[in-house]
N, C-alpha and C positions, 0 to 999 in steps of 0.2 A: 719577385716583384711582378709576376705575370698579372697584367691588369684584368684578365678574365677571372682571376680568383681573388676574392675580397676577404681579407682577414679582419675579424672583429673581436674586440674584447668581450669578456663574459657579460658585460652590461650592454653589449651590442653597439658600442661606439667604435669608430675606426681604430685599428691597431697601428700605432706608429712603428716605423721601420725598426727603431732600436728595441722594440718589444718583441720582434720576431725571435723565435727560439734560437736560431743560428746566430743572430746578431747579439743576443744576450750572452751566449757562450764566448763569442769572439771578444766582446767588451769586458767580460768579467773573468773568463777562464774557468768558470764553474759550470757544472751541469745544470740543466733546467729540467725540473721534474713536475709532472702533473699540472702543467699549465692548461687551464681551461679556456678555450676560445671557440668562436663560431666561424665557420668557413662558408662563404657563399660561392657555390660552384658556377661554372660558366652557363649551365642550364637554368640558373636561378634558384636551385634548391639550396636550402640552408642546412648545414650539418653542425652538430656539436662535437667538438674534437678535444681529446686530451693529448697534449703534445709533450714529448720528452726529447731532450737534446743532450747527447753524451759525447764529450770530447775524448779523442785518443791522443796521447802525448808521446813525443819521442824521448830519448834519454836525457835531453837537455830541458825537458819541460815545455817544449813548444807544441802547439796544436798541430797535429798532422791531418786529422780529419774529424768530422763531426757526424755522428749517427743520429738521425732524427726519426722518431716514430710518431705517427698520428693514429690514434685509436678512436674509431667512430663510437661515440657514446650518446648519439642522438636520442635513442629510445629511452635510455636510462635518465638522461637529463630532462627529457620531456615529462617523464613520470615524476621526477623530483620536483620540477617547477610546478607541475599540476598539483602535487600534494601540498607544496608550500602555499600556493594560491588558495587551495581549499582550506588549509589551516588558518590562513589569514581571514578568510570569509567567516569561518566558524568562530574565530576569536572576536570578530566584529559583531557577529550575531549575539554572542554571549553578553555583550555589554550594551546592546541596542534594544530599545523598546520597539516591538514589531509593528505597533499601531501608528505611533506618532513619528517614528524615525529619530526621536531624541535618544539620549542615553537612558538606559534603564537604571534601576536602583543601584545595581552593582557598579555600573559604569560611572554614574555621577558621584557615588561615594568614593570610588577610586580617585577621581579627579579632586574631590574634597580632601582626601588624605594627602595628595601631592601638594595641594595649595596650602594646607596646614603646615607641612614640612617646610615649604618655602617661606611662609610667614614666620615660622620659628627661626629659621636660619638667617633671614635677612631683616628681622624685626619689622616686618611689614604688617599693615592692617589687612584684615580679611573679614568679609561679610557673608552671611548666609541668609538667603531669602526663602521662606516657605510659602508657596502659593497654593491656595485651594479654590476651586471653582464653586461659586455660590449657586444654589438652586439647580445643580446639575442633575440631580435625581428627577426633578420635575421634567426635564427634557426627555429623559428615557421613558418616563411614565406617559407623557403626552404625545410624543412624536415617535417613540420606538428607539431601540438600541442602535439601529443603523444611523439614524439622525444624530443620536448621542455621540456615536463614534466620529461623525463628521465634525460636530462642534468641538469635540476633544482635540481633533487634529488641527482645526482652525485656531483654537486657542494655543495649542503647542507652537504652531508656526508664528503666531503673534508674539508669544513670550520670547521665542528664540530671536526674533527680529528686534525686540526691544532691548536686548542686552548686547554687550560687546563680543567681538569674535574670540577674544581670549577668555571669556567667561564660560563656565560650564553650566549646562541646563539639562535636567533629567526628570523623567516621570518616575516617581517613586511608589506609585500605587494609585489605582482609581483615577480620581481627578486632581491629584496632588502632585506638585512639582517642586523640585529643589533647585535653587540657583546659587552658584558659588562665584563670588566676586573677589578675586585676588587683588591685592594692592589697591583696595578701594576704601576711601574715607567714609566716616559715618554719613556725612551729607551726600556723598556720591551714592552710597547705598540707598539712601532715601529717594534720591532722584530716580534711580533705576526702578525702585519699587513702584513709584508713581507712574512711570512709563509703562511698566508691566500691567498695572491695574487699568490704566487708560486703554491699553492695547486690547486687553481681554474684553473690556466694556464695548469697544468698537466692534469686535467680531461677534460678541454674544448678545448684543442688545435686542436682536429680533426674537430671541428665544428666552430672554430674561436672565442670561448668565452673566455674572460679574465675578470679581476675584477679591478674596481677602488675602492680604499679604502680611506675614510676620517677619521681622528682621531681628537678627542677633549678630553682634560683632564678636569675633573670636577673641577670647580672653585666655592667654597662655596661663597654665599648661593644659587647659581643658581639652578633651578629645573632640573629634568631629561629632560623635553621637551626642555628647553633652551640649555642644553649641546648637546643633540642629534641634534638640529637644527644647531649648530656650526659644528658638525661632518658631517652633510648633506652638508653644504657649502663647507667644505674641500673635500668631495667626488666629488662634481661637479667641483671643481678646479682641481682635479685629472683627471677627464674626459677631461676638457679643455686643460690639459697639454699633452694629447695624449693617455689617457686610459692606462690600465695595469700598474698602478703606485699607489703610496701612497702619500697622501698630508696631511699635518698637519695644524690644525687651531690654536691650543694654542701656543702663543709666547714662553712660557717656554719649550714646547716640541721641537719647531723648533730650539731653542738654544742648546738643549742637545743631539740631535740625530745626 
């Protein structure tokens, strides 16, 4: 209990006295093996330590002494944690669109699969919105691809802000976005679609960019691909109707909104 030496758990929270290796042996009578902890030395340096505590018993089974070893694994642990951090970064990059910061196609379809499983398990409603930016090619042609990328990022941010924190949004290619709305009613999906359309109109008005939105309600047992395909059909119907509008594919949705 030397106050100059601070013992921390592997998550760097303070270690309670009963968690100290010797105390564990005294309380349980059992050895402690491979306990990972951090030790802050009096000079302020932090060490990663693997602790082992082994009791020696007398003939009556009473603890006579406890041998404790501390193995300095700082270098090994630093490498392990650095590798874990790198792997987490790579995993995040693999499902993130590098331009907009939204999920990419892989990421948003993974979220869609999870939402579909939840909808099937709990008999909840689930909506898919497919959003395509109207006249986006004109922006690239008139103002260049750099300006086009800016508009794309602004639209992506507007779309993300127009949906709930629990909803998934991803760029699935070009100027096309997929929105996944778990536990959302037909009327709720339509309201979100209109918010998205208005948000894109707000940020894209100076360059003539609007959004066409197609909606499809999940109908078990169809797959995510099948439902997204219906949303895609509805999106193209919205474009055919004049763009900057919302079109629905599910008959149940059309009846209720």
